[in-house]
N, C-alpha and C positions, 0 to 999 in steps of 0.2 A: 504493498499499500504504498504511496505518495506521500513526502510528507510536508504539508500546510506550511507556503510562502512564510519566514515570515520579514518585519523589517524591525526597528529603531522604533520607539519612543524614550526617550531619553536613551538614560541606557539598557531599560531594559528590549528584549525580543519580543516583540509581540506577534498575533497571525496579521498577515496585511490588510486582511478583511477589518482587523479591529482598530485599527493606528486611527481611523480618521473621524472612531464616535469618540476613544477615549483622546484626541485632540478638544473635539468638541465640547467633553465635556471639562476640561478644562480652562477652556474660555466662556462659558460658558457661564466657571465660577469664578471667573478673576475680571466680567464682563460691567462690574459696577463701577469698579472702583481700578478700572486698566487707564485711566489719564492723567487718576495724581498717583499708581504707581508706575508710569513711565518718567513723574517729574522725579521722584524718590530714588529711583533707583538708577537715574545716567545725570542725576543732580542739576536736570534743567535742559542738557548739552542736549535730550534728543532736536528741539525744539529747534539747533544751529544743526545738526544734522541733516533736521527735514527741510529746513530751508535754504540751504546748497541742494540736498534730489530738485526741487522745486522749481530751480533754477538753473540746471545741467538739462531740464527736462526743455525749456526750451518753447513752451507751451505761449496760443497768441492768442487776439482774437479767433471766434469760429472755432479753433480746432476741438477734436471731441477727445478726451480722455476714461481708457477704464484705469481707475483708479482699487486695485487690485486684494481681497486679504486687507483692504482700506478700513476695519473696527471703527472705530469713533467717529473715521471722517475729517481729522484736525488736515491729511492732505484734500482732503475731497474741497473743505470748505475753499480751500484756497487755492484752490485751480478755476471754483464754482467764480469767483471772481475776475478773474485772470479773461478765461476764456468766451466773457460775455451772454447775452443771449442769441446769440448766433452759435456757440458750440455748443459745445455738450458734456458733461462727465458723467458717469453708470460709478457711481459706489454698488460696491461686489463682494460677497464675503461668506463663506462658506457657513460661518455661528446664525443664528437668528438672535442671538441677544449683544454679539458684535451689532448688526445690521441693524436692532431697532436702536438700539442703543446713537448708532450715526442716525438716523433718519429723524431722532426727537430734538437732538444737537443742534445737524441744521436744520430744521422747521423751528428752533426757537433760530435760531441769527438769519434767520430770516431770507434763509437759502431755497429758493424754490425758481420753479418755470425749465431749469437745464439739464436739473444734476436728477438721476434714476437707479431706485437702489434697485439689486440685484442679488436672488442668495445662489452664488453656485458654489463651481469646484475649478479652480485653478487647470486640474488634471482634465474638464472636457468642457469648456467653455462654452456655454451655448448663445455663440456672437458670431453674426455673419462672417466671413472669407472679408478680409484686410477692409474694418471696420473704422477700427482708432488711430488716429494719430498717433498717440502716447497710451501706455502702458507701463504704470510702476506699480511696485508689488516692497514696504517697506514689513523689512521684520516680520512677513508672508511665509518666504516660498520655503525657510530651515520645518515649519509643521506638517506642509506638504508630504506627501507619505509616496510618491514616486515624482518628482522631480524629471529628468529628462523628457516626461510630458507635461508634462503642466511646462515647459518651455516650450516645448511640440505649438499645443494652444496657443499658447501668445503669440506665436512665431507668424500663425495661420490667421489672429486673428486682428494683428496690426497692417495697416497701408505698404505698398512701397516704398520707402520712404522713409515708413515709418521709424521708432528707437523704444526700450526696452528702458527703464532706469529700476536698480533688483535693490535699493537698499538693506544692508543684514548686517547681525553678529559675526563677523572673522576671527581669522587669527591672530591675537596679536605680537605684531615684528618691533615694537619697542626694546632694546635691549635690558630686563628686568623687570617689565613690565604681567608677565604671564605669569611667574609665582601668586605676585598680589592681587591680582585681575582674582586668578582662582582661585584666594582666600574669600575674597568679594564675592562670587558668585554664592558658590557652596556654603556658606556661613551668615555673612546678611544679607542674603540675598533672603531665602526663607524667612529667616526670622525680621523684615520687613513683612514682609507677606502675613507673615501673623501676623504681625501685629499693626498696620493698614487693612488690609482686604482680607485674615484672621483663614488667610489658604497656606499656609508654608509648604505644603506640595506642589501644589501648582507653580510655585518659583521654585522652586527644586528640580520639576523637571523640565522647566524652563533656561536654567544655566543647561543642561545638560545635554536640554536638544542643539544649544549654542554649539557646545564643544562637538557636536557630530552630526553638525553640517560639514562640506563640502568647504573648504580655506581659499582662497584667490583666486589664486592658481588653476586651480582642482573646475570651479562654477567659472572662470572665464572659459575652460576648456568644454565646459556644459554646454555654455552659450554659443559660443559655435559648431559645435556639431549638432547642435540643434536647427541653423544654419545660418544664426545674426556673424552682422562685418561690421568690423575695425570693433571689435569686443576693447573695454579700456574699464579699469577700476583707479579708485582712485581711495587711497587708505585715508580715514577717519582719527583720531586717540589712537596714533599709536597701533593703526590696525587691529582696533579692539569694532570697527564696524568700516567695512566700504558697500563704497558705494560700484557696482556692475552699470557701463551702459553697451551697449550695444545694437545694430542699426537692423533694418531687415528693407534691401538693396533689390 
């Protein structure tokens, strides 16, 4: 009898068919405190990482933007203002709790008319070929079970000339940073999760998922294999985070 295929969920090996539901459980748990925890975990620096990502996206009036794994909508809200009423932003997330939080947040900000909300799996996006000028995925790719399928799906829905930007935790490159980062991730992060979100385990998973994510060069090669050209990456905060960019030419 064939053994059921497995994949990693943090440091655990779980059946491939279970990973999406387990990741969903993590984000259902943390959704309400997600923005607060982002500020606490990164000491507010995530706002700078995202600002640099928005600048690199090159969106303009009339652009069509897919904010994939867009969570609570902080990037989508900025893009909605940039593209204007002649453009369109689609805020998409696989997790219903995160997507609903994003919808409420953007509605409260008065952002409407040029934004849609779609619950979708990045591995099989429900959009037509050549639909978007820009696809952005911030801190979401590491949670996807089949990253190659997701990159292929993103490539399909991008228009020729369109670009993908992946902002994700990566591997520290600054000498001496890795051991400090490990102490922070595995000791302080779960403690903060317990204090602020009453959920240490979800934040322990998040720390583990970062370690299991491909490093900068590996992800660059994966994007190239999926068809992207002129793939580059920029390390931020000593490589704790990297912004990968590739074009569909």
